[in-house]
FIDO-192730 format. One record per residue (C-alpha): residue in three letters; x, y, z; residue number from 1. Coordinates in nm, 2 decimals. Layout:
ALA,X,Y,Z,NUM
...
% end
This chain:
MET,19.24,7.42,-7.99,1
ALA,19.11,7.35,-8.34,2
SER,18.92,7.68,-8.40,3
ALA,18.91,7.98,-8.17,4
HIS,18.67,8.27,-8.23,5
LEU,18.64,8.60,-8.05,6
GLY,18.32,8.79,-7.96,7
VAL,18.34,9.16,-7.90,8
GLY,18.09,9.42,-7.78,9
ALA,18.21,9.77,-7.83,10
ARG,18.08,10.12,-7.76,11
PRO,18.09,10.37,-8.05,12
GLY,18.43,10.54,-8.09,13
VAL,18.63,10.29,-7.89,14
PRO,18.99,10.30,-8.00,15
VAL,19.15,9.99,-8.16,16
ASP,19.42,9.99,-7.89,17
GLU,19.16,9.93,-7.61,18
VAL,19.00,9.65,-7.81,19
LEU,19.34,9.49,-7.88,20
ALA,19.45,9.52,-7.51,21
LEU,19.14,9.33,-7.39,22
VAL,19.17,9.08,-7.67,23
GLY,19.53,9.02,-7.57,24
ALA,19.43,8.96,-7.21,25
VAL,19.16,8.71,-7.32,26
LEU,19.40,8.52,-7.54,27
ARG,19.66,8.50,-7.26,28
GLU,19.39,8.37,-7.03,29
ALA,19.31,8.10,-7.28,30
GLY,19.68,8.02,-7.34,31
LEU,19.64,8.11,-7.71,32
THR,19.82,8.34,-7.96,33
ARG,19.67,8.57,-8.21,34
ALA,19.75,8.33,-8.49,35
GLU,19.50,8.08,-8.35,36
VAL,19.21,8.32,-8.39,37
ARG,18.98,8.25,-8.69,38
SER,18.72,8.53,-8.67,39
LEU,18.59,8.81,-8.47,40
GLY,18.21,8.83,-8.41,41
THR,18.01,9.13,-8.30,42
LEU,17.67,9.30,-8.34,43
ASP,17.61,9.39,-8.70,44
ALA,17.56,9.75,-8.60,45
ARG,17.92,9.76,-8.47,46
ALA,18.08,9.56,-8.74,47
ALA,18.21,9.87,-8.92,48
GLU,18.33,10.04,-8.60,49
PRO,18.69,10.14,-8.66,50
GLY,18.81,10.00,-8.33,51
VAL,18.66,9.66,-8.42,52
THR,18.77,9.65,-8.78,53
GLY,19.11,9.78,-8.69,54
ALA,19.15,9.50,-8.43,55
ALA,19.04,9.24,-8.68,56
ALA,19.29,9.37,-8.93,57
VAL,19.57,9.34,-8.68,58
LEU,19.46,8.99,-8.60,59
GLY,19.42,8.91,-8.97,60
VAL,19.07,8.77,-8.93,61
PRO,18.73,8.86,-9.08,62
VAL,18.46,9.05,-8.88,63
ARG,18.13,8.86,-8.86,64
GLY,17.83,9.07,-8.79,65
PHE,17.52,8.91,-8.63,66
THR,17.18,9.07,-8.60,67
ALA,17.04,9.15,-8.26,68
GLY,16.78,8.87,-8.31,69
GLU,17.05,8.61,-8.38,70
LEU,17.25,8.72,-8.07,71
ALA,16.94,8.73,-7.85,72
ALA,16.86,8.37,-7.94,73
VAL,17.18,8.24,-7.79,74
PRO,17.17,8.16,-7.42,75
VAL,17.47,8.31,-7.24,76
PRO,17.61,8.22,-6.89,77
HIS,17.68,8.58,-6.78,78
PRO,17.38,8.80,-6.87,79
SER,17.39,9.17,-6.80,80
ALA,17.10,9.41,-6.80,81
LEU,17.27,9.70,-6.99,82
PRO,17.34,9.51,-7.32,83
LEU,17.00,9.34,-7.29,84
ALA,16.83,9.68,-7.29,85
ALA,17.05,9.82,-7.56,86
THR,17.06,9.53,-7.81,87
GLY,16.82,9.26,-7.69,88
THR,17.10,9.02,-7.60,89
ALA,17.23,8.98,-7.25,90
SER,17.59,8.95,-7.36,91
VAL,17.70,9.06,-7.71,92
ALA,18.05,8.93,-7.66,93
GLU,17.95,8.58,-7.54,94
ALA,17.67,8.53,-7.79,95
ALA,17.88,8.66,-8.08,96
ALA,18.18,8.43,-7.98,97
LEU,17.95,8.13,-7.97,98
LEU,17.78,8.22,-8.30,99
ALA,18.12,8.28,-8.47,100
ALA,18.23,7.94,-8.34,101
GLY,17.93,7.79,-8.52,102
GLY,17.78,7.60,-8.23,103
GLY,17.52,7.34,-8.31,104
THR,17.65,7.22,-8.65,105
ARG,17.65,6.85,-8.73,106
GLU,17.78,6.64,-9.01,107
GLY,17.79,6.82,-9.34,108
GLY,17.74,7.16,-9.16,109
GLU,17.37,7.12,-9.09,110
ALA,17.23,7.27,-8.78,111
GLY,17.17,7.00,-8.52,112
ALA,16.82,6.96,-8.40,113
GLY,16.95,6.90,-8.05,114
GLY,17.15,7.23,-8.04,115
GLU,17.04,7.52,-7.83,116
ALA,16.82,7.79,-7.99,117
GLY,17.01,8.00,-8.23,118
ALA,17.34,7.83,-8.17,119
GLY,17.39,7.75,-8.54,120
THR,17.25,8.06,-8.69,121
GLY,17.45,8.32,-8.88,122
ALA,17.75,8.10,-8.93,123
GLY,17.68,7.97,-9.28,124
THR,17.98,7.73,-9.27,125
PRO,18.08,7.43,-9.06,126
ALA,18.21,7.54,-8.73,127
CYS,18.54,7.36,-8.72,128
ALA,18.75,7.31,-9.02,129
GLY,18.91,6.98,-9.05,130
VAL,18.66,6.79,-8.83,131
PRO,18.69,6.42,-8.93,132
PRO,18.41,6.26,-9.13,133
GLY,18.14,6.12,-8.91,134
SER,18.17,6.40,-8.66,135
GLY,18.03,6.74,-8.61,136
SER,18.13,7.03,-8.38,137
ARG,17.99,7.23,-8.10,138
ALA,18.07,7.58,-7.97,139
VAL,18.23,7.59,-7.63,140
LEU,18.28,7.91,-7.43,141
VAL,18.65,7.90,-7.33,142
VAL,18.68,8.25,-7.17,143
PRO,18.36,8.42,-7.06,144
LYS,18.31,8.79,-7.11,145
ARG,18.58,9.02,-6.98,146
LYS,18.54,9.39,-7.00,147
THR,18.69,9.74,-6.98,148
ARG,18.49,10.06,-6.97,149
ARG,18.41,10.04,-7.35,150
VAL,18.47,9.69,-7.46,151
THR,18.36,9.34,-7.37,152
CYS,18.53,9.03,-7.51,153
ALA,18.48,8.65,-7.49,154
LEU,18.64,8.36,-7.66,155
ALA,18.47,8.04,-7.79,156
ALA,18.60,7.74,-7.97,157
SER,18.44,7.48,-8.20,158
VAL,18.53,7.13,-8.08,159
PRO,18.45,6.79,-8.24,160
VAL,18.15,6.59,-8.12,161
ARG,18.10,6.23,-8.21,162
PRO,17.75,6.09,-8.29,163
ASN,17.75,5.89,-7.96,164
GLU,17.82,6.20,-7.75,165
ASP,17.56,6.43,-7.60,166
ALA,17.36,6.64,-7.85,167
PRO,17.58,6.94,-7.93,168
GLY,17.50,7.27,-7.79,169
VAL,17.64,7.58,-7.63,170
ARG,17.80,7.50,-7.30,171
LEU,18.09,7.60,-7.08,172
LEU,18.41,7.40,-7.05,173
PRO,18.40,7.20,-6.72,174
ARG,18.62,7.33,-6.45,175
THR,18.91,7.11,-6.36,176
HIS,18.98,7.25,-6.02,177
GLY,18.76,7.37,-5.74,178
TYR,18.96,7.54,-5.48,179
ILE,18.70,7.82,-5.44,180
ALA,18.41,7.69,-5.24,181
GLY,18.07,7.68,-5.40,182
GLU,18.18,7.72,-5.76,183
PRO,17.96,7.53,-6.01,184
GLY,18.13,7.24,-6.15,185
SER,18.39,7.21,-5.88,186
PRO,18.50,6.85,-5.82,187
PRO,18.39,6.69,-5.49,188
THR,18.75,6.66,-5.37,189
ILE,19.00,6.93,-5.30,190
PRO,19.38,6.88,-5.34,191
THR,19.56,6.84,-5.01,192
PRO,19.72,7.17,-4.91,193
HIS,20.10,7.20,-4.91,194
THR,20.25,7.16,-4.57,195
THR,20.36,7.52,-4.54,196
ALA,20.03,7.68,-4.61,197
ALA,19.66,7.61,-4.60,198
MET,19.39,7.69,-4.85,199
ASP,19.09,7.86,-4.69,200
MET,18.80,7.70,-4.87,201
HIS,18.51,7.89,-4.70,202
THR,18.30,8.15,-4.86,203
HIS,18.44,8.45,-4.68,204
THR,18.16,8.58,-4.46,205
ASP,18.40,8.54,-4.17,206
ALA,18.48,8.78,-3.89,207
HIS,18.78,8.95,-4.07,208
ASP,18.70,9.31,-4.13,209
LEU,18.88,9.36,-4.46,210
ARG,18.81,9.73,-4.46,211
HIS,18.97,9.80,-4.12,212
HIS,19.30,9.99,-4.15,213
GLY,19.54,10.13,-3.90,214
ASP,19.42,10.49,-3.93,215
ALA,19.09,10.38,-3.76,216
GLU,19.30,10.30,-3.44,217
VAL,19.40,10.66,-3.40,218
ARG,19.12,10.86,-3.55,219
ASP,18.97,11.13,-3.32,220
GLU,19.19,11.03,-3.03,221
LYS,19.52,11.17,-2.90,222
LEU,19.73,10.86,-2.89,223
ILE,20.09,10.78,-2.97,224
ASP,20.05,10.62,-3.31,225
LEU,20.20,10.27,-3.35,226
ALA,19.92,10.15,-3.57,227
VAL,19.99,10.33,-3.89,228
ASN,20.31,10.25,-4.09,229
VAL,20.38,10.60,-4.22,230
ARG,20.73,10.72,-4.13,231
THR,20.72,10.99,-3.87,232
ASN,20.84,11.35,-3.92,233
THR,20.73,11.34,-4.29,234
PRO,20.69,11.48,-4.55,235
PRO,21.04,11.64,-4.52,236
ASP,21.06,12.02,-4.56,237
TRP,21.20,12.01,-4.92,238
LEU,20.90,11.79,-5.03,239
ARG,20.65,12.01,-4.86,240
GLU,20.79,12.31,-5.04,241
ARG,20.77,12.13,-5.38,242
ILE,20.41,12.04,-5.32,243
ALA,20.33,12.39,-5.20,244
ASP,20.49,12.54,-5.51,245
SER,20.26,12.32,-5.73,246
LEU,19.95,12.49,-5.60,247
THR,20.01,12.79,-5.83,248
GLY,19.93,12.56,-6.12,249
LEU,19.60,12.42,-6.00,250
ALA,19.40,12.60,-6.28,251
ALA,19.55,12.36,-6.53,252
TYR,19.45,12.00,-6.57,253
PRO,19.71,11.75,-6.43,254
ASP,19.98,11.64,-6.68,255
ALA,20.13,11.31,-6.57,256
ARG,20.40,11.29,-6.84,257
ALA,20.70,11.42,-6.63,258
ALA,20.61,11.21,-6.33,259
ARG,20.56,10.90,-6.54,260
ALA,20.90,10.95,-6.71,261
ALA,21.07,11.00,-6.37,262
VAL,20.93,10.68,-6.23,263
ALA,21.02,10.49,-6.55,264
GLU,21.38,10.63,-6.53,265
ARG,21.41,10.54,-6.16,266
HIS,21.33,10.17,-6.25,267
ASP,21.50,10.17,-6.59,268
LEU,21.18,10.10,-6.77,269
PRO,21.00,10.25,-7.07,270
SER,20.72,10.49,-6.98,271
ASN,20.45,10.26,-7.12,272
ARG,20.52,10.02,-6.84,273
VAL,20.43,10.28,-6.57,274
LEU,20.09,10.39,-6.45,275
LEU,20.05,10.65,-6.18,276
THR,19.76,10.59,-5.93,277
ALA,19.60,10.76,-5.64,278
GLY,19.79,10.55,-5.40,279
ALA,19.86,10.18,-5.43,280
ALA,19.51,10.11,-5.30,281
GLU,19.36,10.25,-5.62,282
ALA,19.57,10.00,-5.82,283
PHE,19.40,9.71,-5.64,284
VAL,19.06,9.84,-5.75,285
LEU,19.18,9.88,-6.11,286
LEU,19.31,9.53,-6.11,287
ALA,18.99,9.39,-5.99,288
ARG,18.78,9.58,-6.23,289
ALA,18.99,9.58,-6.55,290
LEU,19.16,9.24,-6.57,291
PRO,18.98,8.93,-6.69,292
VAL,19.00,8.71,-6.37,293
ARG,18.83,8.38,-6.30,294
ARG,19.03,8.23,-6.01,295
PRO,19.20,8.50,-5.80,296
VAL,19.41,8.39,-5.50,297
VAL,19.55,8.62,-5.23,298
VAL,19.84,8.50,-5.01,299
HIS,19.75,8.59,-4.65,300
PRO,19.82,8.73,-4.39,301
GLN,19.86,9.04,-4.59,302
PHE,19.71,9.38,-4.67,303
THR,19.34,9.32,-4.70,304
GLU,19.24,9.57,-4.97,305
PRO,19.33,9.34,-5.27,306
GLU,19.08,9.08,-5.15,307
ALA,18.82,9.35,-5.06,308
ALA,18.85,9.50,-5.41,309
LEU,18.81,9.17,-5.58,310
ARG,18.51,9.08,-5.37,311
ASP,18.35,9.41,-5.44,312
VAL,18.32,9.32,-5.81,313
GLY,18.18,8.98,-5.75,314
HIS,18.48,8.75,-5.74,315
GLU,18.51,8.46,-5.50,316
VAL,18.87,8.48,-5.37,317
GLY,19.08,8.18,-5.28,318
ARG,19.32,8.23,-4.98,319
VAL,19.66,8.07,-4.93,320
LEU,19.72,8.10,-4.55,321
LEU,20.08,8.10,-4.46,322
ARG,20.16,7.96,-4.11,323
GLU,20.32,8.09,-3.80,324
GLU,20.51,7.77,-3.75,325
ASP,20.68,7.83,-4.09,326
GLY,20.76,8.19,-4.01,327
PHE,20.49,8.30,-4.25,328
ARG,20.73,8.22,-4.54,329
LEU,20.61,8.15,-4.89,330
ASP,20.64,7.82,-5.06,331
PRO,20.53,7.87,-5.43,332
ALA,20.39,7.51,-5.43,333
ALA,20.12,7.62,-5.19,334
VAL,19.95,7.84,-5.46,335
PRO,19.71,7.64,-5.68,336
GLU,19.82,7.59,-6.04,337
ASP,19.49,7.71,-6.19,338
ALA,19.50,8.05,-6.01,339
ASP,19.50,8.32,-6.28,340
LEU,19.56,8.61,-6.05,341
VAL,19.79,8.58,-5.74,342
VAL,19.85,8.87,-5.50,343
ILE,20.13,8.87,-5.25,344
GLY,20.30,9.15,-5.05,345
ASN,20.68,9.19,-5.02,346
PRO,20.78,9.27,-4.75,347
THR,20.44,9.16,-4.64,348
ASN,20.21,9.36,-4.42,349
PRO,20.15,9.27,-4.14,350
THR,20.41,8.99,-4.10,351
SER,20.71,9.20,-4.20,352
VAL,20.85,8.90,-4.39,353
LEU,21.07,8.97,-4.69,354
HIS,21.02,8.68,-4.94,355
PRO,21.31,8.59,-5.18,356
ALA,21.25,8.74,-5.52,357
ALA,21.31,8.40,-5.67,358
SER,21.03,8.24,-5.47,359
ILE,20.78,8.51,-5.59,360
ALA,20.90,8.49,-5.95,361
ALA,20.85,8.12,-5.94,362
LEU,20.47,8.19,-5.91,363
ALA,20.46,8.33,-6.26,364
ARG,20.28,8.12,-6.52,365
PRO,20.15,8.17,-6.88,366
GLY,19.80,8.33,-6.85,367
ARG,19.85,8.43,-6.48,368
THR,19.88,8.78,-6.35,369
LEU,20.12,8.80,-6.06,370
VAL,20.07,9.10,-5.84,371
VAL,20.34,9.19,-5.59,372
ASP,20.26,9.47,-5.34,373
GLU,20.59,9.64,-5.27,374
ALA,20.45,9.93,-5.08,375
PHE,20.72,9.89,-4.81,376
MET,21.01,9.78,-5.03,377
ASP,21.17,10.13,-5.01,378
ALA,21.20,10.07,-4.63,379
VAL,21.43,9.78,-4.70,380
PRO,21.80,9.87,-4.74,381
GLY,21.90,9.83,-5.10,382
GLU,21.55,9.71,-5.19,383
ARG,21.69,9.36,-5.21,384
GLU,21.44,9.10,-5.33,385
SER,21.25,9.37,-5.53,386
LEU,21.10,9.27,-5.86,387
ALA,21.04,9.63,-5.97,388
GLY,21.22,9.68,-6.30,389
ARG,21.21,9.31,-6.40,390
THR,21.07,9.25,-6.75,391
ASP,21.15,8.88,-6.77,392
VAL,20.87,8.76,-6.54,393
PRO,20.55,8.70,-6.74,394
GLY,20.24,8.86,-6.61,395
LEU,20.42,9.06,-6.34,396
VAL,20.25,9.36,-6.19,397
VAL,20.45,9.55,-5.92,398
LEU,20.27,9.81,-5.70,399
ARG,20.46,10.08,-5.52,400
SER,20.34,10.35,-5.28,401
LEU,20.50,10.68,-5.19,402
THR,20.27,10.71,-4.89,403
LYS,20.48,10.53,-4.63,404
THR,20.83,10.66,-4.66,405
TRP,20.74,11.01,-4.76,406
GLY,20.43,11.07,-4.54,407
LEU,20.19,11.13,-4.82,408
ALA,19.89,10.93,-4.71,409
GLY,19.67,11.24,-4.74,410
LEU,19.79,11.31,-5.09,411
ARG,19.74,10.97,-5.24,412
ILE,20.02,10.87,-5.48,413
GLY,20.15,10.54,-5.59,414
TYR,20.23,10.36,-5.92,415
VAL,20.21,10.04,-6.11,416
LEU,20.49,9.87,-6.31,417
ALA,20.36,9.61,-6.56,418
GLU,20.35,9.50,-6.92,419
PRO,20.22,9.77,-7.16,420
GLU,19.90,9.58,-7.23,421
THR,19.83,9.55,-6.86,422
VAL,19.90,9.92,-6.81,423
GLU,19.66,10.01,-7.10,424
ALA,19.39,9.79,-6.95,425
LEU,19.43,9.95,-6.60,426
GLU,19.45,10.30,-6.74,427
GLY,19.13,10.24,-6.93,428
ALA,18.95,10.17,-6.60,429
GLN,19.07,10.49,-6.44,430
PRO,18.86,10.81,-6.44,431
LEU,19.00,11.11,-6.62,432
TRP,19.29,11.29,-6.44,433
PRO,19.30,11.04,-6.15,434
VAL,19.61,11.19,-5.99,435
SER,19.62,11.55,-5.88,436
THR,19.89,11.80,-5.98,437
PRO,20.04,11.82,-5.63,438
ALA,20.06,11.43,-5.62,439
LEU,20.23,11.42,-5.96,440
VAL,20.48,11.68,-5.85,441
ALA,20.55,11.48,-5.53,442
ALA,20.60,11.16,-5.74,443
GLU,20.85,11.33,-5.96,444
ALA,21.04,11.48,-5.67,445
CYS,21.06,11.15,-5.49,446
MET,21.23,10.99,-5.79,447
SER,21.53,11.22,-5.77,448
ARG,21.87,11.10,-5.67,449
VAL,21.87,11.31,-5.36,450
ALA,21.53,11.17,-5.25,451
LEU,21.64,10.81,-5.32,452
ALA,21.95,10.86,-5.11,453
GLU,21.73,11.00,-4.83,454
ALA,21.50,10.70,-4.85,455
GLU,21.80,10.46,-4.84,456
HIS,21.93,10.64,-4.53,457
ALA,21.58,10.62,-4.37,458
ALA,21.57,10.24,-4.45,459
HIS,21.90,10.19,-4.26,460
ARG,21.77,10.39,-3.97,461
ILE,21.45,10.19,-3.96,462
GLY,21.66,9.87,-3.94,463
VAL,21.85,10.00,-3.64,464
GLU,21.53,10.11,-3.46,465
ARG,21.35,9.78,-3.54,466
ALA,21.64,9.59,-3.39,467
HIS,21.60,9.79,-3.07,468
LEU,21.22,9.73,-3.06,469
LEU,21.27,9.35,-3.11,470
ALA,21.53,9.34,-2.84,471
GLY,21.29,9.51,-2.60,472
LEU,21.01,9.27,-2.69,473
ALA,21.23,8.97,-2.64,474
GLU,21.25,9.06,-2.27,475
PHE,20.88,8.97,-2.23,476
ASP,20.80,8.60,-2.18,477
GLU,20.44,8.66,-2.29,478
VAL,20.54,8.80,-2.63,479
ARG,20.65,8.61,-2.94,480
THR,20.75,8.80,-3.25,481
VAL,20.78,8.69,-3.61,482
GLU,21.14,8.62,-3.68,483
GLY,21.34,8.80,-3.95,484
SER,21.13,9.11,-3.97,485
GLU,21.24,9.34,-4.25,486
GLY,20.96,9.60,-4.28,487
PRO,20.90,9.92,-4.08,488
PHE,20.67,9.73,-3.84,489
VAL,20.68,9.40,-3.64,490
LEU,20.41,9.14,-3.58,491
LEU,20.38,9.00,-3.23,492
ARG,20.17,8.74,-3.06,493
ILE,20.03,8.77,-2.71,494
ASP,19.76,8.55,-2.56,495
GLY,19.47,8.79,-2.52,496
ALA,19.63,9.06,-2.74,497
ASP,19.29,9.22,-2.80,498
ALA,19.26,9.30,-2.43,499
VAL,19.63,9.41,-2.41,500
ARG,19.56,9.65,-2.70,501
GLU,19.27,9.81,-2.51,502
ARG,19.49,9.85,-2.20,503
LEU,19.76,10.01,-2.42,504
ARG,19.50,10.26,-2.54,505
SER,19.43,10.36,-2.19,506
LEU,19.80,10.42,-2.14,507
GLY,19.81,10.64,-2.45,508
PHE,19.93,10.40,-2.73,509
ALA,19.75,10.28,-3.04,510
ALA,19.85,9.94,-3.18,511
ARG,19.72,9.77,-3.49,512
ARG,19.48,9.49,-3.41,513
GLY,19.56,9.16,-3.59,514
ASP,19.23,8.99,-3.61,515
THR,19.12,9.17,-3.93,516
PHE,19.39,8.99,-4.13,517
PRO,19.29,8.64,-4.26,518
GLY,19.52,8.39,-4.10,519
LEU,19.55,8.58,-3.78,520
ASP,19.33,8.61,-3.47,521
ARG,19.27,8.82,-3.17,522
ASN,19.61,8.72,-3.02,523
TRP,19.81,8.93,-3.27,524
LEU,19.92,9.29,-3.28,525
ARG,20.12,9.49,-3.53,526
ILE,20.35,9.76,-3.40,527
ALA,20.51,10.03,-3.61,528
VAL,20.88,10.10,-3.57,529
ARG,20.95,10.43,-3.42,530
ASP,21.24,10.63,-3.27,531
ARG,21.42,10.49,-2.96,532
VAL,21.25,10.73,-2.72,533
THR,20.90,10.64,-2.83,534
THR,20.99,10.27,-2.84,535
ASN,21.12,10.28,-2.48,536
ARG,20.80,10.45,-2.37,537
PHE,20.59,10.19,-2.55,538
LEU,20.79,9.90,-2.39,539
GLN,20.71,10.05,-2.04,540
ALA,20.35,10.08,-2.13,541
LEU,20.34,9.72,-2.26,542
ASP,20.49,9.61,-1.93,543
GLN,20.21,9.78,-1.74,544
ALA,19.94,9.65,-1.98,545
LEU,20.06,9.29,-1.92,546
LEU,20.07,9.34,-1.54,547
MET,19.72,9.48,-1.55,548
GLY,19.60,9.16,-1.71,549
GLY,19.78,8.94,-1.46,550
% end
C-alpha cells in the first residue's frame, strides 16, 4: 500500500492508550504496520487533544486538522447521527482519513473535477508520494470506522489512477469474498463448502432462538435438571464461606487487582493479558462491541450467545456448520480465509466434542481474531487441548467461565485471556466496576492450588459418570449419541426428540432442546452428566417416554 492515512474521532480527555489500542486494531485489520502510516487526520478542534497528539507522536506522523466544513463535504459510507449533530459530518474518522489520503488529486496535485465533493480539500499536497508521471491518485477507504467508547478510527489509502480509468473519487475497496449473504459487492458465486462443513449463506431470520438457554427449561417448575450444565452440589462449602466473608466489604468499590493477578498466575501470563468479566457471556458482548469486525464467522453447532451478540450490534454473521456424519469435528479449511473474527467452542456446547488444539490454532491468521470459548475446559481432565496460556497464536482470545464447575451462575464471573491491546479494547467497552466484590473474591479463590485440585478431581468424576450415561443410552436402538464426548454433557439424536422432551417433562425431567442451535433440529437433545442415581432414574424415564410415543 503506497500511502496509508488514519482518521480519528476522539472525545475530549481520551487517553493516548485508548487511541493507540484502536489504531493498532485497525492496522492489524488492514495488514499494515505503524511504519506504513503517513498521517493522522482529525477534526481541527481535536487536533491538539493530548490523546490524539500523543498517538501521532508514537506513530511518528503529523496530525492534520480539518474544519467541520471540509469533513462534512466528504461522503462517508457509514454515517452516524451523533457525530453529525456534534460536528456536521456523519463520520469524523472516515472523512478525515479520506481527506488525509488526499482523494481527488490528479496529475500535478490538482483537484480532479470528477472527484467527489470535498475529496481533495484540506490536503495541500499530492495524495500519493511517488505516483508515476501521467497518473494521479484517489483516496480509498481500506478499513471503515471502528470504535470504542471514546474513539473512532478509520484507515484510507491513496492509490494510483491512470487517465483512462474512472474519474477518481472516494470509494470503498471492492469486496473479494461474499460468504455473508446480501453484502453489497459480493461476487455472484460462492466458494464450494469444504466436505466436512457447510457455510450457511442465509440471512439469519430462521427458527433458531439464539436467546434460549438451558435455564428456561427448568424455570418455575420442579423438575430434575438435566438441561443446565452447572455441576451439582456447588458451590462447595469453602467457596460459599469465602463469598459470604466478602460481604463485609461491600461498602468499598470492587478492586480487581488481586483476582486478576491470581488468574494471570494460574495461566502463567502477565496481568495485562487478563480481563475479568461478569461471566463469559459478557465477554461475547464486549467482543462484538469493541473490536473492529467486518466478516465474523461462528462455528456451529455451539453456544449461541456469540452470534446473538454480534447480530445485536448490526453484524451479519457467517456460519460454518459442522456435520453429524463427521462427528461434528472441525476442519480448519472449512472456515473462509477472509473471516476476520472466528468463534469456536472447545469442548463445544452442545456437541461435547473436544477439538485438537492444533486444529484450532491453525485457524489463526494475521488480522484475524480467533475466539475460543473454553467455558467447559476445566471439566476435561488435565485440560488437554486448551489454548489458555498460549502467547504464540496471533489474535487469540480465550474465554473462561467459573460458572459451570463452581456453581456460580448467579454470581456471574469469568475472564478473558488475550493480547494486551485486545484486553485494553475490551476493557474500554466495559462499564465501571463490572465485576462485583463477591465475584472477584470467588475468582481469586478458584485459582488456588486446592481449588484447582478439586476441579481436576471433579473432571475425572464427570468422565466416569459420563461413561455410565453413554453406556445406558447405547441400550436404546432409537438413540444415537455423538461419539467421543468430552464435556459434562452429551448430545443425542432421537427421531421426534421434541415430543420425547415433553414426555420427559411429564415424568419429572428437564432436557435441553437442540433445535435452538444452528446446525441442529427438533430431533436433538442435550443431556447434562449427573450422578449415577440420577442417571439411572433418567434412563428409566427415557424408556417410558419412548414407549409412550410408540
